[in-house]
N, CA, C and O atoms as a MOPAC input file, in Angstrom:
PM7 MOZYME 1SCF
protein

 N   -132.16200 1  -116.22900 1   143.54100 1
 C   -130.99900 1  -116.33200 1   143.10400 1
 C   -129.90300 1  -116.39600 1   144.29000 1
 O   -129.99200 1  -115.67900 1   145.28600 1
 N   -129.13800 1  -117.07900 1   144.14000 1
 C   -128.01900 1  -117.57400 1   145.04300 1
 C   -126.95000 1  -116.43500 1   145.00400 1
 O   -126.66000 1  -115.90000 1   143.93400 1
 N   -126.43700 1  -116.11200 1   146.04800 1
 C   -125.40600 1  -115.08300 1   146.29400 1
 C   -123.98000 1  -115.59500 1   146.16100 1
 O   -123.52700 1  -116.41300 1   146.96100 1
 N   -123.30100 1  -115.12500 1   145.17800 1
 C   -121.96600 1  -115.52000 1   145.24600 1
 C   -121.02300 1  -114.95500 1   146.26400 1
 O   -120.96800 1  -113.73800 1   146.44400 1
 N   -120.18200 1  -115.90700 1   147.02200 1
 C   -119.32200 1  -115.81600 1   147.88000 1
 C   -117.82400 1  -114.89900 1   147.23000 1
 O   -117.28400 1  -115.34900 1   146.21900 1
 N   -117.37600 1  -113.89600 1   147.76300 1
 C   -116.19300 1  -113.47700 1   147.30200 1
 C   -114.90700 1  -114.35500 1   147.47500 1
 O   -114.79000 1  -115.06300 1   148.47500 1
 N   -113.94800 1  -114.31100 1   146.50900 1
 C   -113.01600 1  -115.15700 1   146.75200 1
 C   -111.81800 1  -114.43000 1   147.12100 1
 O   -111.74000 1  -113.29500 1   146.65100 1
 N   -110.80700 1  -114.85200 1   147.90300 1
 C   -109.78000 1  -114.34000 1   148.24300 1
 C   -108.52000 1  -114.18300 1   147.09600 1
 O   -108.38100 1  -115.02500 1   146.20900 1
 N   -107.75500 1  -113.17400 1   147.20700 1
 C   -107.04300 1  -113.14100 1   146.09600 1
 C   -106.06900 1  -114.31000 1   145.98600 1
 O   -105.66800 1  -114.68500 1   144.88500 1
 N   -105.67200 1  -114.91100 1   147.17600 1
 C   -104.73600 1  -116.25800 1   146.79200 1
 C   -105.43100 1  -117.25100 1   146.29200 1
 O   -104.77800 1  -118.12700 1   145.72400 1
 N   -106.64300 1  -117.36900 1   146.34400 1
 C   -107.73400 1  -118.50100 1   145.69500 1
 C   -107.90800 1  -118.18700 1   144.22300 1
 O   -108.09500 1  -119.12800 1   143.45200 1
 N   -107.86300 1  -116.94100 1   143.76400 1
 C   -107.98000 1  -116.34700 1   142.46500 1
 C   -106.82000 1  -116.78300 1   141.66300 1
 O   -106.93700 1  -117.03800 1   140.46400 1
 N   -105.75700 1  -116.86700 1   142.26900 1
 C   -104.42900 1  -117.27800 1   141.53400 1
 C   -104.53400 1  -118.66000 1   141.21600 1
 O   -103.94600 1  -118.98000 1   140.18300 1
 N   -105.10800 1  -119.53300 1   141.80900 1
 C   -105.16300 1  -120.88400 1   141.31200 1
 C   -106.24900 1  -121.15300 1   140.23900 1
 O   -106.39900 1  -122.29300 1   139.80000 1
 N   -106.94200 1  -120.20300 1   139.84900 1
 C   -108.16400 1  -120.47100 1   138.93100 1
 C   -107.57100 1  -119.89700 1   137.49900 1
 O   -106.86500 1  -118.88800 1   137.50700 1
 N   -107.86400 1  -120.53200 1   136.36400 1
 C   -107.75600 1  -120.22400 1   135.02600 1
 C   -106.23100 1  -119.79200 1   134.92000 1
 O   -105.91100 1  -118.65800 1   134.56300 1
 N   -105.38300 1  -120.70600 1   135.23200 1
 C   -103.83700 1  -120.97300 1   135.10000 1
 C   -103.08000 1  -119.95000 1   136.13200 1
 O   -101.86600 1  -119.85100 1   135.94900 1
 N   -103.46800 1  -119.42500 1   136.85400 1
 C   -102.69800 1  -118.66400 1   137.89300 1
 C   -101.56100 1  -119.54100 1   138.47300 1
 O   -101.74300 1  -120.70900 1   138.81500 1
 N   -100.42200 1  -118.92000 1   138.55600 1
 C    -99.22400 1  -119.68200 1   139.10400 1
 C    -98.73600 1  -119.17600 1   140.03600 1
 O    -97.65700 1  -119.63100 1   140.41700 1
 N    -99.26600 1  -118.18800 1   140.66600 1
 C    -98.70000 1  -117.46300 1   141.89100 1
 C    -97.73600 1  -116.46800 1   141.59900 1
 O    -97.61900 1  -116.18600 1   140.40600 1
 N    -96.95700 1  -115.82000 1   142.48200 1
 C    -95.95200 1  -114.55000 1   142.39800 1
 C    -94.80800 1  -115.20700 1   141.57400 1
 O    -94.19100 1  -116.23700 1   141.84600 1
 N    -94.66100 1  -114.34300 1   140.46100 1
 C    -93.40700 1  -114.62300 1   139.79800 1
 C    -92.71800 1  -113.01900 1   139.33500 1
 O    -93.20600 1  -112.28900 1   138.47300 1
 N    -91.63900 1  -112.75800 1   140.04400 1
 C    -91.17200 1  -111.48200 1   140.10600 1
 C    -89.87300 1  -111.49900 1   139.03000 1
 O    -89.09500 1  -110.54600 1   138.96700 1
 N    -89.75500 1  -112.54700 1   138.30100 1
 C    -88.42100 1  -112.55100 1   137.36400 1
 C    -89.04000 1  -112.14400 1   135.95500 1
 O    -90.19600 1  -112.36800 1   135.59800 1
 N    -88.13500 1  -111.55900 1   135.29100 1
 C    -88.63800 1  -111.19600 1   133.77600 1
 C    -88.35200 1  -112.50400 1   133.02400 1
 O    -87.28100 1  -113.10900 1   133.05300 1
 N    -89.59300 1  -112.90000 1   132.26300 1
 C    -89.52400 1  -114.19700 1   131.66500 1
 C    -89.33000 1  -113.86600 1   130.14500 1
 O    -90.17600 1  -113.13900 1   129.62600 1
 N    -88.26400 1  -114.34600 1   129.36700 1
 C    -88.27900 1  -114.16400 1   128.33900 1
 C    -89.18700 1  -114.89600 1   127.38700 1
 O    -89.14400 1  -116.10900 1   127.59000 1
 N    -90.00600 1  -114.53500 1   126.39700 1
 C    -90.94300 1  -115.30500 1   125.41800 1
 C    -90.33300 1  -116.23500 1   124.69700 1
 O    -89.21900 1  -115.95500 1   124.25400 1
 N    -90.79100 1  -117.26900 1   124.47400 1
 C    -90.44800 1  -118.47400 1   123.71200 1
 C    -90.73200 1  -118.23900 1   122.19300 1
 O    -90.84700 1  -117.10800 1   121.72300 1
 N    -90.82100 1  -119.21100 1   121.57100 1
 C    -90.71400 1  -120.71200 1   121.95600 1
 C    -89.28200 1  -121.06800 1   121.96800 1
 O    -88.31600 1  -120.62100 1   121.34900 1
 N    -89.43100 1  -122.06100 1   122.90500 1
 C    -88.10400 1  -123.07800 1   123.20300 1
 C    -88.10800 1  -124.20300 1   122.64000 1
 O    -89.09300 1  -124.93900 1   122.69500 1
 N    -86.99100 1  -124.52200 1   121.99900 1
 C    -86.86200 1  -125.96900 1   121.60800 1
 C    -86.09400 1  -126.02200 1   120.39400 1
 O    -85.68000 1  -124.97900 1   119.88800 1
 N    -85.82600 1  -127.35100 1   119.79100 1
 C    -84.87400 1  -127.36300 1   118.65900 1
 C    -85.67500 1  -126.74600 1   117.30500 1
 O    -86.88000 1  -126.91000 1   117.11700 1
 N    -84.84100 1  -126.05800 1   116.46200 1
 C    -85.25000 1  -125.25600 1   115.64700 1
 C    -86.23000 1  -124.36000 1   115.79100 1
 O    -87.10200 1  -124.20000 1   114.93800 1
 N    -86.15600 1  -123.63900 1   116.99400 1
 C    -86.96000 1  -122.55100 1   117.43200 1
 C    -86.00400 1  -121.49000 1   117.80200 1
 O    -84.83500 1  -121.85600 1   117.92300 1
 N    -86.31200 1  -120.08500 1   118.02900 1
 C    -85.37000 1  -119.00800 1   118.27300 1
 C    -84.96000 1  -119.21700 1   119.43100 1
 O    -83.93900 1  -118.54200 1   119.56700 1
 N    -85.20200 1  -119.82600 1   120.43200 1
 C    -84.42200 1  -120.22500 1   121.65400 1
 C    -84.21300 1  -121.69800 1   121.88700 1
 O    -85.05200 1  -122.49300 1   121.46600 1
 N    -83.15300 1  -122.10200 1   122.52600 1
 C    -82.76500 1  -123.44700 1   122.57600 1
 C    -83.29700 1  -124.03200 1   123.72600 1
 O    -83.82400 1  -123.28400 1   124.54900 1
 N    -83.25300 1  -125.29400 1   123.94200 1
 C    -83.66100 1  -126.05800 1   125.37300 1
 C    -82.60900 1  -125.47600 1   126.44900 1
 O    -83.03400 1  -125.01100 1   127.50700 1
 N    -81.39400 1  -125.50500 1   126.19800 1
 C    -80.63100 1  -125.17900 1   127.24400 1
 C    -80.92200 1  -123.65400 1   127.62500 1
 O    -80.64300 1  -123.29000 1   128.76700 1
 N    -81.41500 1  -122.84300 1   126.80800 1
 C    -82.13700 1  -121.44000 1   127.36900 1
 C    -83.18600 1  -121.57300 1   128.22400 1
 O    -83.37100 1  -120.79000 1   129.15600 1
 N    -84.01900 1  -122.67400 1   127.93800 1
 C    -85.31200 1  -123.10200 1   128.81500 1
 C    -84.87400 1  -123.52900 1   130.07200 1
 O    -85.47900 1  -123.15300 1   131.07600 1
 N    -83.81600 1  -124.33000 1   130.15600 1
 C    -83.28100 1  -124.88900 1   131.40000 1
 C    -82.83300 1  -123.73400 1   132.15300 1
 O    -82.89800 1  -123.82800 1   133.37900 1
 N    -82.40000 1  -122.68700 1   131.65600 1
 C    -81.95800 1  -121.48900 1   132.48800 1
 C    -82.92400 1  -120.65200 1   133.07000 1
 O    -82.65800 1  -119.78400 1   133.90100 1
 N    -83.96400 1  -120.88900 1   132.66900 1
 C    -84.94900 1  -119.86100 1   133.20300 1
 C    -85.55500 1  -120.33000 1   134.68800 1
 O    -85.80600 1  -121.49300 1   135.00500 1
 N    -85.69600 1  -119.35900 1   135.36700 1
 C    -86.44800 1  -119.69200 1   136.73600 1
 C    -87.69200 1  -120.43300 1   136.78700 1
 O    -88.56100 1  -120.24100 1   135.93600 1
 N    -87.83900 1  -121.29300 1   137.75900 1
 C    -89.00200 1  -122.28300 1   137.87900 1
 C    -90.29000 1  -121.53000 1   137.54900 1
 O    -91.12900 1  -122.02900 1   136.79900 1
 N    -90.43500 1  -120.40100 1   138.07600 1
 C    -91.83500 1  -119.79400 1   137.87300 1
 C    -92.02400 1  -119.44900 1   136.53700 1
 O    -93.17500 1  -119.40900 1   136.10100 1
 N    -90.87100 1  -119.13900 1   135.66500 1
 C    -91.03600 1  -118.77100 1   134.18500 1
 C    -91.16300 1  -120.09800 1   133.54600 1
 O    -92.00000 1  -120.03700 1   132.64600 1
 N    -90.74100 1  -121.05500 1   133.65000 1
 C    -90.97200 1  -122.27400 1   132.93000 1
 C    -92.49100 1  -122.71300 1   132.86500 1
 O    -92.86600 1  -123.52200 1   132.01600 1
 N    -93.28000 1  -122.19900 1   133.71200 1
 C    -94.74100 1  -122.53100 1   133.61000 1
 C    -95.37300 1  -121.41200 1   132.76800 1
 O    -96.53200 1  -121.59500 1   132.39600 1
 N    -94.82700 1  -120.41800 1   132.46900 1
 C    -95.51400 1  -119.27500 1   131.63300 1
 C    -95.13700 1  -119.20400 1   130.27700 1
 O    -95.75100 1  -118.38400 1   129.59400 1
 N    -94.06100 1  -120.04000 1   129.61200 1
 C    -93.51600 1  -119.89500 1   128.10600 1
 C    -93.90700 1  -120.95200 1   127.45100 1
 O    -94.18300 1  -121.95900 1   128.10400 1
 N    -94.01100 1  -120.96400 1   126.14300 1
 C    -94.06200 1  -122.12900 1   125.21700 1
 C    -92.79000 1  -122.82400 1   124.86800 1
 O    -91.76800 1  -122.38400 1   124.34200 1
 N    -93.08400 1  -123.94400 1   125.26200 1
 C    -91.86700 1  -124.97100 1   124.96100 1
 C    -91.99700 1  -126.16700 1   124.26100 1
 O    -93.04600 1  -126.77800 1   124.46300 1
 N    -91.18800 1  -126.65600 1   123.48500 1
 C    -91.42000 1  -128.06700 1   122.79100 1
 C    -91.28500 1  -129.10100 1   123.74000 1
 O    -90.61600 1  -129.01700 1   124.77000 1
 N    -91.97000 1  -130.13000 1   123.35100 1
 C    -92.01800 1  -131.36600 1   124.35800 1
 C    -90.39700 1  -131.88800 1   124.22000 1
 O    -89.90700 1  -132.50000 1   125.17000 1
 N    -89.70000 1  -131.65600 1   123.16300 1
 C    -88.52100 1  -132.48800 1   123.02800 1
 C    -87.60000 1  -131.84300 1   124.19500 1
 O    -86.58900 1  -132.48500 1   124.48300 1
 N    -87.86500 1  -130.55300 1   124.94400 1
 C    -87.13000 1  -130.03700 1   125.81900 1
 C    -87.26200 1  -130.70300 1   127.27800 1
 O    -86.43400 1  -130.48400 1   128.16300 1
 N    -88.38700 1  -131.54000 1   127.44600 1
 C    -88.82100 1  -131.86800 1   128.76600 1
 C    -88.12800 1  -133.22200 1   129.22700 1
 O    -88.62600 1  -133.88800 1   130.13500 1
 N    -87.09400 1  -133.56500 1   128.64700 1
 C    -86.38100 1  -134.85700 1   129.20600 1
 C    -86.26000 1  -136.06000 1   128.22700 1
 O    -86.53300 1  -136.01200 1   127.02700 1
 N    -85.81500 1  -137.13400 1   128.90200 1
 C    -85.73700 1  -138.34100 1   128.05300 1
 C    -87.14600 1  -138.85200 1   127.55000 1
 O    -88.09800 1  -138.75900 1   128.32500 1
 N    -87.29200 1  -139.29000 1   126.51900 1
 C    -88.66300 1  -139.73200 1   125.78500 1
 C    -88.39700 1  -141.19100 1   124.95600 1
 O    -89.31200 1  -141.71600 1   124.32100 1

């Protein structure tokens, strides 16, 4: 049986959707047209929160 190597905490953050440290309060979504929160609310979120909330594709820019 092969022994597993312990992973460092920094490496674990990149596994299974880890995005690194985010110390902001992220309001839950969903964000988008006809949703509880608008695209303007999504644009006002800090960058680290934008990776953690549910957002409509219509908020992502020109298409």
